[in-house]
Structure formats: C-alpha cells, structure tokens
C-alpha positions in Angstrom: 5.4 22.1 15.9 2.6 19.6 15.8 0.3 18.6 18.7 -1.1 15.1 19.2 -3.1 13.1 21.7 -1.8 9.7 23.0 -4.4 6.9 23.4 -4.1 3.7 25.5 -5.0 0.2 24.6 -8.7 0.8 25.5 -8.8 3.9 23.2 -8.9 6.5 26.0 -6.9 9.7 25.8 -4.1 9.6 28.4 -1.9 12.6 27.5 -1.2 15.4 25.0 2.3 16.0 23.5 4.0 17.8 20.6 6.6 16.8 18.1 8.6 18.8 15.6 9.6 17.9 12.1 11.3 20.2 9.5 9.1 20.2 6.4 9.3 21.8 3.0 8.0 25.3 2.4 4.4 25.5 1.5 5.0 26.6 -2.1 7.4 23.7 -2.9 5.9 21.0 -0.6 3.7 19.3 -3.2 6.4 19.3 -5.8 9.0 17.7 -3.5 6.5 15.0 -2.3 5.3 14.4 -5.9 8.9 13.9 -7.1 9.6 11.4 -4.3 6.4 9.5 -5.1 7.1 9.3 -8.8 10.6 8.1 -8.0 9.4 5.3 -5.6 6.8 4.0 -8.1 9.1 4.2 -11.1 12.0 2.5 -9.3 9.6 -0.4 -8.4 9.3 -1.2 -12.1 11.3 -4.3 -13.1 12.0 -3.2 -16.6 12.1 -6.8 -17.9 9.6 -6.5 -20.7 11.2 -7.7 -23.9 10.1 -8.4 -27.5 12.0 -9.8 -30.5 12.9 -7.9 -33.6 12.8 -9.5 -37.0 16.5 -10.5 -36.6 15.7 -12.4 -33.4 12.6 -14.3 -34.4 13.4 -17.9 -35.3 13.2 -18.7 -39.1 12.7 -16.4 -42.0 16.1 -16.9 -43.6 14.8 -18.0 -47.0 13.0 -15.6 -49.4 9.3 -16.8 -49.5 9.0 -16.4 -53.3 11.0 -14.9 -56.1 11.2 -11.2 -56.5 9.3 -10.8 -59.8 6.7 -12.5 -61.8 4.3 -13.8 -59.2 2.0 -10.8 -59.1 2.4 -10.6 -55.3 4.2 -7.9 -53.3 7.9 -8.2 -52.8 8.9 -10.2 -49.7 12.3 -11.1 -48.3 11.4 -12.9 -45.1 8.4 -14.5 -43.5 9.5 -12.9 -40.2 8.9 -9.3 -41.5 7.1 -7.2 -38.9 4.3 -6.9 -41.4 3.7 -10.6 -41.3 1.9 -12.7 -38.7 4.6 -14.4 -36.6 7.1 -11.7 -37.5 9.2 -9.4 -35.4 8.0 -6.4 -33.5 8.8 -2.8 -34.5 10.0 -0.6 -31.7 8.9 -3.0 -29.0 10.1 -2.8 -25.4 13.5 -4.1 -24.4 14.9 -4.6 -20.9 15.8 -1.2 -19.4 16.5 0.5 -16.1 13.8 2.9 -14.9 15.7 4.2 -11.9 15.3 7.9 -11.0 17.8 9.4 -8.7 17.0 11.9 -5.9 19.3 13.4 -3.4 19.2 11.9 0.1 18.3 15.2 1.8 15.5 15.8 -0.7 14.1 12.3 -0.1 14.1 12.8 3.6 12.5 16.2 3.3 9.7 14.7 1.1 9.2 11.9 3.7 8.9 14.4 6.6 6.6 16.6 4.6 4.4 13.7 3.6 4.2 12.5 7.2 3.4 16.0 8.5 0.7 16.4 5.9 -1.2 13.5 7.4 -1.3 14.9 10.9 -5.1 15.1 10.8 -5.3 11.3 10.1 -2.6 10.4 12.7 -3.5 8.3 15.7 -0.8 8.0 18.4 -1.0 5.2 20.9 0.9 3.8 23.8 3.2 0.8 23.3 0.9 -2.3 23.2 3.2 -5.2 22.6 2.6 -6.5 26.1 -1.2 -6.5 25.4 -0.8 -9.2 22.7 0.7 -12.2 24.4 0.2 -14.5 21.4 -0.8 -13.9 17.8 -4.5 -12.8 17.8 -5.8 -10.9 14.8 -9.2 -10.2 16.5 -7.6 -8.4 19.4 -5.5 -6.2 17.1 -8.4 -5.3 14.8 -10.6 -4.5 17.8 -7.9 -2.2 19.2 -7.5 -0.4 15.9 -11.2 0.2 15.8 -11.2 1.6 19.4 -8.4 4.0 18.4 -10.5 5.4 15.6 -9.8 3.6 12.3 -12.7 1.8 10.8 -12.3 -1.7 9.3 -12.9 -0.4 5.7 -10.1 2.1 6.1 -6.6 1.5 4.7 -4.6 1.6 7.9 -0.9 2.0 8.3 0.5 0.7 11.6 4.0 2.1 12.4 6.0 0.5 15.2 9.4 1.4 16.6 10.4 -2.2 15.8 8.6 -5.2 14.5 7.6 -7.8 17.1 6.6 -11.3 16.1 3.2 -11.4 17.8 2.0 -8.1 16.3 3.3 -9.1 12.9 1.5 -12.4 12.9 -1.6 -10.7 14.2 -1.5 -8.1 11.4 -0.4 -10.0 8.3 -3.8 -11.5 7.5 -5.8 -8.2 7.7 -6.5 -7.1 4.2 -6.4 -3.3 4.7 -3.7 -3.1 7.3 -0.1 -2.6 6.6 2.7 -2.9 9.2 5.9 -0.8 8.9 8.9 -0.2 11.2 9.6 3.5 12.0 12.9 3.4 10.1 11.3 2.0 6.9 8.8 4.6 6.0 8.0 5.5 2.4 6.0 8.2 0.7 3.5 5.9 -1.1 2.3 4.1 2.1 2.1 7.4 4.0 -0.1 8.9 1.3 -2.1 5.8 0.5 -3.3 5.1 4.0 -6.7 6.5 5.2 -5.5 6.4 8.9 -2.0 6.2 10.3 -1.6 4.5 13.7 1.8 5.1 15.3 3.1 4.2 18.7 4.6 7.0 20.8 8.1 5.4 20.8 7.9 5.0 17.0 7.1 8.7 16.7 10.2 9.5 18.7 12.2 7.2 16.4 10.8 8.9 13.3 12.0 12.3 14.7 15.4 10.7 15.5 15.9 8.9 12.2 14.5 11.4 9.7 14.9 14.7 11.6 17.7 17.1 10.7 
C-alpha cells in the first residue's frame, strides 16, 4: 500500500489517497527489474550491422603474382583480410538480438520499477481543460509548480493522450509524455520526476495490476 498526495493545477495539495500494486520481493526486485531493462534496451537494437568477408568483396579473383621466385610472400588474392581493401575477419553480420521474458515477469518488473519511484512521484488532478490550446509555457509552468525543476528529466503520464497537451509537451527537451498503458521500465527509471494524473494512476492499477 502506497500513500500519495494529489495536487491541483496551481500546485496546491487537495487530497491524500492510497494505491496498491503487487511488487516483487525485496530480495529479487532488483534482479527482475534489471532483466526487464536489459531486455528492453537489447530488443531496441536493430541488428543490421554488416561487413563483407573476403568472398563478398568485389575483385580479387586473379592471383597477384606467381607463387615462387619473386622474393615476396605468397598471395592468392588482393582481397585477403590482411590487405588494405580486403575482407573483414569475424566482422558483424545481421542478427536478431531479441531477448524473451514472460508476460507476468515483465508486468511484475514494471510494477516494481514504478513502485520504487514513489518518492519521486507527483500525482495531479486532470488538467486537460486548463490547456485550451497548445501552449508550452503554461505546461512548463504547471510542472514547475508541481515540484519538478526545468533541469529535471520529467516523465508525464496521462490516462490518454490529448492533442493540446501533446503539442504543448513535444518541444520540451527534458519532458517525455506517455500514456498509462504504454509504460516501460527504461523511462520509469530514467526520469528524475514522474508526474502522473490521478486517473492515469487508476488506469495503471487496472492495466498492470493482478
């Protein structure tokens, strides 16, 4: 059970509530979260790096000079890996970096990562009606009133993405906007402060709770 305070648009505390999330045991929590983080970062790799072996480099079919009698070392191709312009030995080839993780374990890691940031969590009332048109200055000012400084990496979690808030937030360098059903371990751990609306917090419990 976790306690939190809800703030309004002006940054004033209006009520205190609790929420409950099933998290990993203390002795295994860091391991589960680490596995999920490694999986997310590894699966983001494209795996398209590719080099050519000596058989794939253009040219090199003719023997550069005869085998004996020149005084030079034996050579069979100008595309040998030992030569400039030759192939690459044991270079990277396209591959799949995907790491699998059970769905239950992924959700447990996500809940544990979210719960571990409770001290940096800022819960606010719904503020969509406060931004009638895209206005970055108004959103940045509100986030500062809630308790996240401009130099902080701030994660803003909404129950659903609204166009005005999205357009207001997209040009702020250290602000990332996420929907409650699209959370990921990296963004939860990378943020200095996490601002979440009360309805988004309820949705997180509904979507990720057991």
